[in-house]
C-alpha positions as CSV (number, residue, x, y, z in Angstrom):
1,M,49.1,10.1,-26.4
2,D,48.3,6.4,-26.5
3,K,47.9,5.0,-22.9
4,G,49.2,1.7,-24.1
5,N,52.4,3.2,-25.4
6,A,55.5,2.3,-23.3
7,D,56.9,5.7,-23.9
8,S,53.9,7.6,-22.6
9,V,54.1,10.0,-19.7
10,L,51.6,10.2,-16.9
11,T,50.3,12.9,-14.6
12,A,50.2,12.5,-10.8
13,A,46.4,11.9,-11.1
14,E,47.0,9.2,-13.7
15,V,49.6,7.4,-11.6
16,A,47.3,7.6,-8.6
17,Q,44.5,6.1,-10.6
18,R,46.8,3.2,-11.8
19,L,47.8,2.6,-8.2
20,K,44.2,2.7,-7.1
21,I,44.9,5.3,-4.4
22,S,43.8,8.9,-4.0
23,L,45.7,11.7,-5.5
24,R,46.3,13.0,-1.9
25,S,47.9,9.7,-0.9
26,F,50.0,9.7,-4.0
27,E,51.2,13.2,-3.3
28,A,52.1,12.1,0.2
29,L,54.3,9.3,-1.2
30,V,56.0,11.9,-3.5
31,Q,56.7,14.2,-0.6
32,A,58.1,11.3,1.4
33,Q,60.3,10.3,-1.6
34,R,58.6,6.9,-1.7
35,A,57.0,7.3,-5.1
36,P,58.3,6.3,-8.5
37,P,60.9,8.6,-10.0
38,F,59.5,11.5,-12.0
39,L,60.7,13.8,-14.8
40,R,60.5,17.6,-14.7
41,I,59.2,19.2,-17.8
42,G,59.4,22.9,-17.0
43,R,57.4,23.1,-13.7
44,L,55.5,19.9,-14.4
45,R,56.1,16.5,-13.0
46,R,55.5,13.6,-15.2
47,W,56.1,9.8,-14.7
48,R,57.1,7.4,-17.4
49,A,54.8,4.5,-17.6
50,P,57.6,1.9,-17.6
51,D,59.1,3.6,-14.5
52,V,55.8,3.3,-12.6
53,E,55.4,-0.4,-13.6
54,A,59.0,-1.2,-12.5
55,W,58.5,0.7,-9.2
56,L,55.3,-1.2,-8.6
57,I,57.0,-4.6,-9.1
58,E,59.7,-3.5,-6.6
59,Q,57.1,-2.9,-4.0
60,V,55.9,-6.5,-3.9
61,P,57.4,-8.3,-0.9
62,R,59.7,-11.2,-1.8
63,S,59.1,-14.5,-0.2
64,K,62.1,-16.3,1.4
């Protein structure tokens, strides 16, 4: 799958790499329900690249 494709799906390791955090830290965010929304494909969790990008933008503090 093309990594530049907006419809691509990512694994937890790929999302963690994009966020520049460890997989363990990302899994902690998932467990705390503070991570981007994911899809279930059977037993697998996958993240849509656009959802990750949108979530990341939402995390930026807004100046008043």
